[in-house]
Every structure is written in C-alpha cells, then in structure tokens.
N, C-alpha and C positions, 0 to 999 in steps of 0.2 A: 547639787543634791536639795539645797535649801529651795532652790527656784522649782526643782521636782514637785517639794513637798507642799510649795504653794498652789501647785495648780489639782492637788487630787480633791479640794471641795467642790471646785467648779467641775471638774471631770465627773464627780460622784452625782450632782447635781442632775447633770445630762443623763448622767446613765437610769436616774427615777425617772425620768419625762421617757426615755425609751420604754422604760417597765409599762408605761400608759399605751404604747403603741406597736408593740413587736409583733412579728409577724400571725402567730396565735399564743404567744406566751410571755410573761414577765421574765426579765432577766434575772437571773441569781443575785440575791444581795452580796455585796460584796463581804471582805471579812469583816471581824466587828473591832481589828483592831490593826491597822496598816502595815501590810507585809514590807518585809526588810528591801532595801536596792541591794541589786545585784552586787555579790562580792568581783565576780570575774564578768567583764563588761570591758566593751571599747573604748580608747577614749574618744574625746569630744576631737573630731576633726581641728585642722587647724588653718582651713580653709572652706566655705562653702560648696557645697556639692547636692547629689541626690546619690541615694542609695534606696531599696526595695528591701521591704519585710512583708511576709504573708501570712495572717493568721485567719482561723476559722474559730468561731466561739458560739455555736449557736446560728440563730438569726442574723442576718449577714446587715440588716436596717440596723440593729442596734451597734453592733461591733462599727460599722461603719461610722457610724452616729457618733461614737464616743471619741474615735481617732483621727474625726477631721475637725474637732476641735481643738488640738492638741498644739500647741506651740512648738514649732519644728515640722511638724506635719506640711508638705506642699501639696499632694494628693491623695484622695482615697477614691478607690472603685470598687464595687460590690462585685462578686463574680463566682466561680467555682475552680477549684483544687482537687486533684486524687484521683481523678478519671481522663476518659479522652475527648478530644475536641469534638467527636461526632456526638457527643452524651451531653454536651455541658447546653442545656437548656435548662429551665426550670420545671418545665413540664416534666421530664425523662428525670432530671436529679430526684424529682419527689417522689419516684417510683422507689426510692434508695436503693435501685438495682445499678446503679452506674459508677460507685466508687469516688464520686464527688463529694465534698463539704462545701456547704454555704461558706464562701469566704472573703476576706477583704484584702486587697492589695495596700501599701502602705507605703507613699514617698515621702521620703523623709529628709531634711537637710542634715548632719552626721555633726556639722559646727554647731548647732543647737539642741541636738537631742539625742542621745545614743540608742543602742539597739535593746541593749539591758533595761534603758529606763521605758522603752514600749513595752517590753515584756512586763515591766513592774505593773503597767498601766493594762495590759490584757489580762494579766494574773489578778488584779485589784478590783476592775471595776468591770469589764467586757461582760464574765460571765463565771459561774460557777466548773473549775477545772476537775474537780473530784466526780462529776457526771459523765459516765460511760455511754456516749451514742445518744446524748439526750440533752435537752435544757430546758428544765421546767415540763410543760405537757407537748413540747415538740420533740418527738422522738424518733431515732433513725440515725444511720450513719452519715447522713448530710447535715446532722445538729453535730457532730461530735467536733471537741476541742481539738486541735491541733494546730502545730506550728510549721508550715512548709521552708525549710532553711536552702536558703540558695548560695551557701557554700560555707567551708567549713568551720570558718568562726562564725556562723550565727550557730550553727551546728555545735560549736562548743560553749556558746556562752548561753544557748538555751539548755541542754541537758543538765550543764553547772547547775544554772539556777532555779530549775526543778527537784534537782539534790538538794540543792539547801534549802527551798522554803520546805521540803520534806523532813528533812534534819530538822528544821528548826521547830515543824509542825503547826505552819501557819494555819493550816486546815484542818477542820477534825479527822478527816479521812485524808490518803494517800490521792496525789493528783494523777491523772489518767490520759493528760494532754500527750498526743501523740507526737512525735519528731519527724519529721519525714522528708526527705528530698522532695525539692519542688520540682516537678515534670514539666507544669504548665499553667498556668492562670489565665480563664475565661472571664473576658466581662461578660455581665448579667445583663439583660434587658433593661431597656432605657427606663421603664418606670421601677426598678427596683432601686436607680442610684440616687442618693441622698434623699431615700425616702422619707426618713425622720423628720429632713429638714424642711420638706414642703407639706408635713401633714402632722406641726407641731400643734395644731390649735383643732 
C-alpha cells in the first residue's frame, strides 16, 4: 500500500505530460484527493509471473503512457477492444461504428502489483470515469471508459471497486465505466505504440 502511494506523484506527473500530447484532448484531471485502495483485491502472488489486464480510458496514447511507467508492469500495447477483428483499424474505429474502444493491454507481474492496484491507477490518473462516451473534446464510444475483464476474479474486483468508489463519493458524479468480458484485443498500428514516449519534446 505505502509503495503504491509513493508511485502516485510520479504517475500524476506523467499524466500531466500526456495532457499536452493526447490524441486531440487533454486527459482529465485526477480527483482532488487520492482515491482509496480497493478493499476487495487479489493478494500479491508468491512468485513472479505474468497476467494481463485490458483498460479503455479515452485516447490510448495517454493510457499507455501512464501504465508503461508503473513498477510491476512488464509490457503495454495500444489497441482496440469491443468489436470484431475485421474492423480493428484506426480508420474504421474512428467512424464510431465498430463497437471498439481505444484500449491498452497491460501485462503485469502479479508478485509486484495487484489487479486492484492497477484499477486504482486507472481511476485516479488515467481518465475521468464519470464521462460517458467521451474524454474531454474526444467524443464517441471509441473513447468510452471500460474495463475488459478476462476472468471472474477480474470482474469481481472491478465491479466491487466501482461500487466502493461510488459509495465513498470519490467523484462528484457516478462512475459510468463499463465492465465487460474481453472478447478480443487487437494491436493498433505501429505509429500508435509508445506514442507519448516518442513525442515528449
């Protein structure tokens, strides 16, 4: 818990950088006070390994840039989730007719960071989870807030955490984040990968 709290100033700083280079938007400011840790979470694993989480929180440039700097995250990939493989291209997704959301696949070591801790970063820094089908001026379902769960444990932790945050009134409005099964993740075009890292100056 204390280790994760020490991460937040650094993650927040990077989110501010992203606000200058986002797709066409500024990423939403985080809550004025740190949101609480998840009460229901998976324990840290006893041995190193790899697990995967998929999140959508507006422009995937910003989402990827935050998660790729988190200790315990092994790899991140920008891509599309929520639609079919045949429509998983940027040109098609931006028509807002494919069902896809700009998403990021996060591969992490569960012995170093938990799924609930990743969710805390997702809700605290990545985006505004109270905006429906938009983030700032980026409007459409491809910019929606979503958690694509790969198993029942991820679903349980995510839904419980949203209920916890709403009950605590962590945000001034209710969270509209969609919690939905992961049916497929499709890697985005090369020029979208690590975009913010390559365009920081």
